[in-house]
C-alpha positions as CSV (number, residue, x, y, z in Angstrom):
1,M,-22.4,-6.8,37.5
2,E,-21.0,-3.6,36.0
3,H,-23.4,-1.3,34.2
4,F,-22.4,1.3,31.6
5,K,-24.4,3.9,29.8
6,T,-22.8,2.7,26.5
7,A,-21.1,-0.5,25.4
8,I,-19.1,-0.4,22.1
9,I,-18.4,-3.7,20.3
10,G,-15.2,-3.2,18.3
11,G,-12.1,-1.1,18.9
12,G,-11.3,0.1,15.4
13,P,-11.2,3.8,14.4
14,G,-15.0,4.1,14.8
15,G,-15.1,2.2,18.1
16,Y,-12.1,3.6,20.0
17,E,-12.7,7.3,18.9
18,T,-16.3,7.0,20.0
19,A,-15.3,5.6,23.4
20,I,-12.9,8.5,23.9
21,R,-15.5,11.1,22.9
22,L,-18.2,9.5,25.2
23,N,-15.6,9.6,28.0
24,Q,-14.9,13.2,27.3
25,L,-18.7,13.8,27.6
26,G,-18.8,12.1,31.0
27,I,-20.7,9.1,29.8
28,S,-19.6,5.8,31.2
29,T,-18.4,3.5,28.4
30,V,-16.9,0.1,27.9
31,C,-15.2,-1.1,24.7
32,F,-15.0,-4.8,23.7
33,E,-12.0,-5.6,21.4
34,K,-10.8,-9.2,21.3
35,E,-7.6,-8.3,19.6
36,R,-5.8,-4.9,19.9
37,L,-7.3,-1.4,19.8
38,G,-7.1,0.3,16.4
39,G,-8.9,-2.4,14.4
40,V,-8.0,-3.3,10.8
41,C,-7.0,0.3,10.0
42,L,-4.1,0.6,12.5
43,N,-3.1,-3.1,12.7
44,K,-3.8,-4.6,9.3
45,G,-4.7,-1.8,6.9
46,C,-4.2,2.0,6.6
47,I,-1.2,2.5,8.8
48,P,1.0,-0.5,7.9
49,T,0.2,0.0,4.2
50,K,1.3,3.6,4.4
51,A,4.5,2.6,6.1
52,L,5.2,0.4,3.0
53,V,4.1,3.2,0.6
54,K,6.7,5.5,2.1
55,V,9.5,3.0,1.6
56,A,8.4,2.1,-1.9
57,D,8.2,5.8,-3.0
58,L,11.5,6.6,-1.4
59,Y,13.2,3.7,-3.2
60,H,11.7,4.8,-6.4
61,E,13.1,8.4,-5.9
62,M,16.5,7.0,-5.1
63,R,16.6,5.0,-8.3
64,T,15.7,8.1,-10.3
65,A,18.0,10.5,-8.3
66,D,20.3,10.9,-11.4
67,E,17.5,13.1,-12.9
68,Y,18.2,15.6,-10.2
69,G,21.9,15.5,-10.5
70,L,22.5,13.0,-7.7
71,E,24.4,10.4,-9.6
72,N,25.7,6.9,-8.6
73,F,23.1,6.3,-6.0
74,T,22.9,2.6,-5.2
75,S,20.8,0.8,-2.6
76,E,19.9,-2.8,-1.8
77,I,16.5,-3.7,-0.4
78,N,16.6,-5.2,3.1
79,Y,12.9,-6.3,3.3
80,E,13.4,-7.6,6.8
81,K,14.2,-4.1,8.0
82,I,11.2,-2.7,6.0
83,Y,8.9,-5.2,7.5
84,N,10.2,-4.5,11.1
85,R,9.9,-0.7,10.6
86,K,6.3,-1.2,9.5
87,N,5.6,-3.2,12.6
88,Q,7.3,-0.6,14.8
89,V,5.0,2.2,13.3
90,V,2.0,0.1,14.1
91,E,3.1,-0.8,17.6
92,K,3.8,2.9,18.4
93,L,0.3,4.0,17.3
94,V,-1.6,1.1,18.9
95,S,0.2,1.3,22.2
96,G,-0.5,5.1,22.1
97,I,-4.3,4.4,21.9
98,E,-4.0,1.8,24.7
99,F,-2.2,4.5,26.8
100,L,-5.1,6.9,26.1
101,F,-7.6,4.3,27.3
102,K,-5.6,3.6,30.4
103,K,-5.2,7.3,31.3
104,R,-8.9,8.0,30.7
105,Q,-9.8,4.9,32.6
106,I,-11.9,3.5,29.8
107,P,-12.5,-0.3,30.3
108,N,-11.4,-2.4,27.3
109,Y,-12.7,-5.9,27.6
110,K,-10.5,-8.3,25.5
111,K,-13.4,-10.5,24.7
112,A,-15.7,-11.3,21.7
113,V,-19.3,-10.4,22.3
114,T,-21.4,-13.4,21.1
115,K,-24.8,-12.3,22.3
116,V,-26.8,-9.1,23.0
117,S,-30.2,-9.5,24.7
118,T,-32.8,-7.1,26.0
119,T,-33.5,-7.0,29.8
120,S,-36.8,-7.0,31.5
121,S,-35.8,-4.1,33.8
122,T,-34.6,-0.7,32.5
123,E,-33.1,-0.1,35.9
124,A,-30.7,-3.0,35.4
125,G,-29.7,-1.7,31.9
126,R,-31.6,-2.1,28.7
127,Y,-29.2,-4.6,27.2
128,Q,-27.1,-7.5,28.4
129,L,-23.8,-8.4,26.6
130,Y,-22.4,-11.9,26.7
131,S,-19.2,-13.5,25.7
132,N,-20.1,-17.1,25.1
133,D,-22.1,-18.0,28.3
134,E,-20.5,-15.3,30.4
135,L,-22.6,-12.2,31.2
136,C,-20.0,-9.4,30.9
137,C,-22.0,-6.2,31.6
138,T,-25.3,-4.3,31.0
139,A,-25.7,-1.1,29.0
140,D,-28.3,1.4,28.1
141,H,-26.9,1.8,24.6
142,V,-24.9,-0.5,22.4
143,I,-22.7,0.6,19.4
144,I,-21.8,-2.1,16.9
145,A,-18.5,-1.4,15.3
146,T,-17.4,-4.8,14.2
147,G,-16.0,-3.8,10.8
148,S,-15.4,-6.0,7.8
149,A,-13.2,-8.8,6.4
150,P,-11.7,-9.5,2.9
151,K,-13.8,-11.5,0.5
152,Q,-12.2,-14.6,-1.1
153,L,-12.6,-16.4,-4.4
154,P,-15.0,-19.4,-4.0
155,F,-12.8,-21.6,-6.1
156,L,-9.4,-20.5,-4.5
157,P,-9.8,-19.8,-0.8
158,F,-7.1,-18.0,1.2
159,D,-4.2,-20.1,2.5
160,G,-2.1,-17.3,3.8
161,K,0.9,-18.6,1.9
162,R,0.3,-18.3,-1.8
163,V,-3.3,-17.1,-2.0
164,L,-3.3,-13.9,0.1
165,S,-5.8,-11.4,1.5
166,S,-4.7,-7.9,2.4
167,D,-4.1,-9.1,6.0
168,H,-1.8,-11.9,4.8
169,I,0.3,-9.7,2.5
170,L,1.0,-7.3,5.3
171,A,2.3,-10.3,7.4
172,M,4.6,-11.3,4.5
173,S,8.2,-10.9,5.7
174,E,9.8,-11.6,2.3
175,L,9.3,-10.1,-1.2
176,P,7.9,-12.5,-3.8
177,K,9.3,-12.5,-7.3
178,S,5.9,-12.1,-8.9
179,L,2.5,-11.1,-7.7
180,T,-0.9,-11.1,-9.5
181,I,-3.6,-8.9,-7.9
182,V,-7.2,-10.0,-8.5
183,G,-9.2,-6.7,-8.2
184,G,-8.2,-3.3,-9.3
185,G,-9.8,-1.3,-6.6
186,V,-8.1,1.0,-4.0
187,I,-6.4,-1.8,-2.1
188,G,-5.3,-3.7,-5.2
189,C,-3.8,-0.6,-6.8
190,E,-2.0,0.5,-3.7
191,F,-0.3,-2.9,-3.2
192,A,0.5,-3.0,-6.9
193,C,2.4,0.2,-6.7
194,I,4.2,-0.8,-3.4
195,Y,5.5,-4.1,-4.7
196,K,6.3,-2.9,-8.3
197,Q,8.4,-0.1,-6.9
198,L,10.2,-2.7,-4.8
199,G,11.1,-4.7,-7.8
200,V,8.3,-7.3,-7.9
201,D,6.7,-8.3,-11.2
202,V,3.1,-7.2,-10.8
203,N,-0.2,-7.9,-12.7
204,I,-3.6,-6.5,-12.0
205,V,-6.7,-8.4,-13.2
206,E,-9.9,-6.3,-13.0
207,F,-13.4,-7.5,-14.1
208,L,-14.7,-3.9,-14.7
209,P,-13.8,-1.6,-17.6
210,E,-11.7,0.7,-15.3
211,I,-9.5,0.3,-12.2
212,V,-10.5,2.3,-9.1
213,P,-14.0,2.2,-10.7
214,F,-15.7,4.5,-8.1
215,E,-13.3,7.4,-9.0
216,D,-14.0,9.9,-11.7
217,E,-13.6,8.1,-15.1
218,E,-11.0,10.6,-16.3
219,I,-8.9,10.0,-13.1
220,S,-9.2,6.2,-13.4
221,K,-7.9,6.3,-17.0
222,R,-4.9,8.5,-16.0
223,L,-4.1,6.2,-13.1
224,A,-4.1,3.2,-15.4
225,M,-1.7,5.0,-17.7
226,A,0.6,5.7,-14.8
227,L,0.6,2.2,-13.6
228,K,1.3,0.8,-17.1
229,K,4.2,3.3,-17.5
230,M,5.5,2.0,-14.2
231,G,5.6,-1.5,-15.7
232,I,2.5,-3.0,-14.0
233,K,0.5,-5.1,-16.4
234,V,-3.2,-3.9,-16.1
235,L,-5.8,-6.2,-17.5
236,T,-9.4,-4.8,-17.4
237,Q,-12.7,-6.3,-18.5
238,I,-11.2,-9.7,-17.7
239,G,-12.5,-12.1,-15.1
240,V,-10.8,-14.9,-13.3
241,E,-12.6,-18.2,-14.0
242,S,-10.6,-20.7,-12.0
243,G,-7.3,-21.1,-10.3
244,S,-5.0,-23.8,-9.0
245,L,-1.8,-24.2,-7.0
246,T,1.3,-25.2,-9.0
247,D,5.0,-25.9,-8.4
248,E,5.7,-22.3,-9.6
249,G,3.0,-20.7,-7.4
250,V,-0.6,-20.0,-8.5
251,E,-2.1,-20.3,-12.0
252,L,-5.1,-18.2,-12.8
253,R,-7.2,-19.0,-15.9
254,L,-8.8,-15.9,-17.3
255,S,-12.0,-15.2,-19.2
256,S,-9.8,-14.1,-22.1
257,G,-8.7,-17.7,-22.5
258,K,-5.2,-17.0,-21.3
259,S,-3.5,-17.9,-18.0
260,I,-1.2,-16.1,-15.6
261,V,1.2,-17.9,-13.3
262,S,2.6,-16.0,-10.3
263,E,4.5,-16.9,-7.2
264,K,1.7,-15.4,-5.1
265,I,-1.7,-13.8,-5.7
266,L,-3.5,-11.1,-3.7
267,V,-7.3,-11.4,-3.8
268,S,-8.7,-7.9,-3.5
269,V,-12.3,-8.2,-4.6
270,G,-14.0,-6.3,-1.8
271,R,-14.8,-6.7,1.8
272,K,-17.8,-8.2,3.7
273,P,-19.3,-7.0,6.9
274,V,-18.5,-8.9,10.1
275,F,-21.5,-9.4,12.4
276,D,-22.0,-12.8,13.9
277,I,-23.6,-11.8,17.2
278,E,-26.7,-13.4,18.4
279,T,-29.5,-11.1,19.3
280,S,-32.3,-11.9,21.7
281,G,-35.5,-10.0,22.2
282,F,-35.0,-8.0,19.0
283,E,-33.8,-8.2,15.4
284,L,-31.7,-5.8,13.4
285,K,-32.8,-4.9,9.8
286,N,-30.1,-5.7,7.3
287,N,-29.5,-5.2,3.6
288,S,-27.2,-7.6,1.9
289,S,-25.9,-8.5,5.4
290,F,-25.0,-4.8,6.1
291,I,-26.8,-3.4,9.2
292,E,-29.4,-0.8,8.2
293,V,-29.1,2.5,10.0
294,N,-30.9,5.9,9.9
295,E,-29.3,9.3,9.5
296,F,-28.0,9.1,13.1
297,C,-26.6,5.5,12.7
298,Q,-29.5,4.2,14.8
299,T,-30.6,0.6,13.9
300,S,-34.2,-0.7,13.9
301,E,-33.6,-1.3,17.6
302,S,-33.6,2.3,19.0
303,G,-31.0,1.7,21.7
304,I,-28.6,0.0,19.3
305,F,-26.4,1.9,16.8
306,A,-24.0,0.7,14.1
307,I,-21.0,2.5,12.6
308,G,-18.3,1.8,10.1
309,D,-17.9,-0.9,7.6
310,V,-20.7,-3.0,9.0
311,T,-23.2,-0.4,7.8
312,G,-22.0,-0.6,4.2
313,K,-22.0,3.2,3.8
314,L,-18.4,3.9,2.8
315,M,-15.7,1.5,3.9
316,L,-13.3,4.2,5.0
317,A,-11.7,4.6,8.5
318,H,-12.7,8.3,8.6
319,T,-16.3,7.4,7.8
320,A,-16.4,5.1,10.8
321,S,-14.9,7.8,13.0
322,K,-17.3,10.5,12.0
323,Q,-20.3,8.2,12.4
324,G,-19.0,7.3,15.9
325,L,-18.7,11.0,16.9
326,L,-22.2,11.6,15.5
327,V,-23.6,8.7,17.6
328,A,-21.7,10.0,20.7
329,D,-23.3,13.4,20.2
330,F,-26.7,11.8,19.7
331,I,-26.5,9.8,22.9
332,N,-25.2,12.8,24.8
333,S,-28.2,14.9,23.6
334,K,-30.6,12.2,24.8
335,I,-29.0,11.6,28.2
336,N,-28.4,15.2,29.1
337,N,-31.3,16.7,27.1
338,Q,-28.9,18.9,25.0
339,K,-29.0,20.2,21.5
340,M,-26.9,18.1,19.0
341,H,-23.8,19.9,17.6
342,L,-23.3,17.6,14.6
343,H,-25.6,17.2,11.6
344,A,-26.3,14.1,9.6
345,I,-23.4,12.9,7.4
346,E,-23.4,13.7,3.7
347,Y,-21.8,10.5,2.5
348,H,-21.2,11.7,-1.1
349,N,-19.0,14.5,0.3
350,I,-16.7,12.3,2.3
351,P,-13.1,12.5,0.8
352,S,-11.5,9.4,-0.6
353,C,-7.8,8.7,-0.9
354,V,-5.8,6.2,-2.9
355,F,-2.1,6.0,-2.0
356,T,-0.8,4.9,-5.3
357,N,2.1,6.6,-7.2
358,P,0.7,9.0,-8.3
359,E,-1.8,9.5,-5.5
360,V,-5.5,9.9,-6.2
361,A,-8.0,11.7,-4.1
362,S,-11.6,12.8,-4.6
363,C,-14.5,14.5,-2.8
364,G,-18.0,15.1,-4.0
365,L,-19.7,14.2,-7.3
366,T,-17.8,12.8,-10.2
367,E,-18.4,14.4,-13.6
368,K,-20.8,11.6,-14.6
369,Q,-22.8,11.8,-11.3
370,A,-23.0,15.6,-11.7
371,K,-24.3,15.4,-15.2
372,E,-27.0,12.9,-14.0
373,K,-28.0,15.0,-11.0
374,L,-27.7,18.6,-12.1
375,A,-29.2,20.5,-15.0
376,E,-25.9,22.0,-16.1
377,I,-22.3,21.8,-14.9
378,K,-19.0,23.5,-15.5
379,V,-15.7,21.6,-15.3
380,G,-12.3,23.2,-14.7
381,R,-8.9,21.5,-14.9
382,F,-5.4,22.5,-14.0
383,P,-2.2,20.4,-14.8
384,Y,0.6,19.9,-12.4
385,A,3.0,20.5,-15.3
386,A,2.0,24.2,-15.2
387,N,2.7,24.6,-11.4
388,G,6.0,25.9,-10.2
389,K,6.3,23.8,-7.1
390,A,5.4,20.6,-9.0
391,L,7.9,21.3,-11.7
392,S,10.6,22.1,-9.1
393,S,9.8,18.8,-7.3
394,G,9.9,16.7,-10.5
395,A,6.2,15.8,-9.9
396,T,4.5,17.0,-13.1
397,Y,2.2,14.0,-13.7
398,G,-1.4,14.8,-12.9
399,F,-4.1,17.4,-12.6
400,V,-6.8,18.8,-10.4
401,K,-10.4,18.7,-11.7
402,T,-13.2,20.8,-10.3
403,I,-16.9,20.4,-11.0
404,V,-19.3,23.2,-10.4
405,N,-23.1,23.5,-10.5
406,A,-23.6,26.0,-13.3
407,E,-26.9,27.3,-11.9
408,T,-25.6,28.1,-8.4
409,D,-21.8,28.4,-9.0
410,E,-21.3,25.9,-6.1
411,I,-18.3,23.6,-6.1
412,V,-19.8,20.1,-6.0
413,G,-16.8,17.9,-6.8
414,M,-13.1,17.8,-6.9
415,H,-10.8,15.0,-8.2
416,I,-7.0,15.0,-8.0
417,I,-4.3,12.7,-9.4
418,G,-0.7,13.6,-8.7
419,Y,1.8,14.5,-6.0
420,L,0.3,15.1,-2.5
421,A,-3.3,14.6,-3.8
422,T,-4.2,12.9,-0.5
423,E,-3.2,16.1,1.4
424,L,-4.8,18.6,-1.1
425,I,-8.2,16.9,-0.9
426,A,-8.8,18.4,2.5
427,Q,-9.2,21.8,0.8
428,A,-11.8,20.2,-1.5
429,S,-13.6,18.8,1.5
430,I,-13.8,22.2,3.2
431,L,-14.9,24.0,0.1
432,I,-17.6,21.4,-0.8
433,S,-19.0,20.9,2.7
434,S,-19.2,24.6,3.2
435,R,-21.1,25.1,0.0
436,A,-18.4,27.4,-1.3
437,K,-18.9,29.1,-4.7
438,V,-16.2,29.9,-7.3
439,T,-16.4,33.5,-6.2
440,D,-15.6,32.5,-2.6
441,V,-12.4,30.9,-3.8
442,A,-11.4,34.0,-5.6
443,N,-11.2,35.8,-2.3
444,I,-8.9,33.2,-0.8
445,I,-5.1,33.7,-1.1
446,F,-3.1,30.6,-1.8
447,A,0.5,30.6,-0.9
448,H,3.2,30.5,-3.6
449,P,4.9,28.3,-4.6
450,T,2.8,25.4,-3.5
451,I,1.0,22.5,-5.1
452,S,-2.3,23.9,-3.6
453,E,-2.2,26.6,-6.3
454,C,-3.4,23.8,-8.6
455,V,-6.6,23.7,-6.6
456,M,-7.1,27.4,-7.0
457,E,-6.5,27.4,-10.7
458,S,-8.7,24.5,-11.4
459,V,-11.5,26.3,-9.7
460,E,-10.7,29.5,-11.7
461,D,-10.7,27.4,-14.8
462,T,-14.4,26.6,-14.4
463,H,-14.9,30.2,-15.4
464,K,-12.0,30.0,-17.9
465,M,-10.1,32.5,-15.7
466,A,-7.0,30.4,-14.7
467,I,-3.9,32.4,-15.2
468,H,-1.3,29.8,-16.0
469,T,-3.2,27.8,-18.7
470,I,-4.7,28.4,-22.1
């Protein structure tokens, strides 16, 4: 029976990166992944979605090329090629990770762990991992990285044909004529932009007052304006009361008293944790089915850790990855009696990205959160329309918003809507996590002409010192 210092259940961004880091630290590790390495993110989420985003944005640019003096551009959509390219991108990345595992000699058991039990002898390993009735290995530490799955409507379950989850829609090899998206969060809005730009008639139905409700309210409103301008019908503060399959597709009856009929619907109302593993000899504390963890992702059972979506902290791939690296550092410090290099994660300072058109990205406190938490704040804004690179690129929609603690002059939040927002947010992450002040930014030279100058001027605007705005 093989014994490992650490066993990881789940090979998504959290699981596979943690396995590699533990291997780098010389700690014997096995990873259990019943499907393919990369998890939802690489196989059914972030990566295939971004491949479609690129195509949708490119097609949109081609259709508006006459604005740049490039006239008579015509192009037909070959969705089969788009679909195949998306799959090729996924295959290249996933096979790359599998190659890393092979070269580093990290065992990857293609099995589902169904039971974890404690052992009577610490010499034999603290935990036993089973797949059905088969004892697979023993381990001193276990990391649960089992992820999450899409929630479904109780009255209209997924069928994979007309009622779709985000997994199903990425496996769709043909464009529908119409699509209604139930849920205006990040996933719903991204797919809305993709398919609208590819010529699909798209509706969004959102129960809350704003789409992307966890973003800064001002940003949410501006994104809604952009989607409506694109031709997406955005219905907020409206619930879906029932639904049924029809000859035309799916009919949804709304709380407004009206109905919508679409060829297909995408249900994007959140995700639920996946953890159906039996435990023997211990119990894990949970909160609303999410596994409770401490600041080092340690569960109520000291030798077992949980990372990623299953913890319910922030359902983002980079959250899972950072949690995993923190756990690897923690385990290494215990095994080798070394000082930890990483500190506990500040979840409110984790950057968030929404790959809509225009893009949305944020880091730190929203204006509402800052007002509730701090005695006094300052807010600075800078519009893309006043930036030379944005104007040259024909990308003038949007702005950068910076929030500062008025007492300390520290930057506590930054929110961006516009061209390259998801790239610019790395600057915000660095500034906020390093506790930078407005005066610190004044000593940084930003290259010209770049979109990043919007970041600089929004920070300067908190002191009303931005050059290119009134």
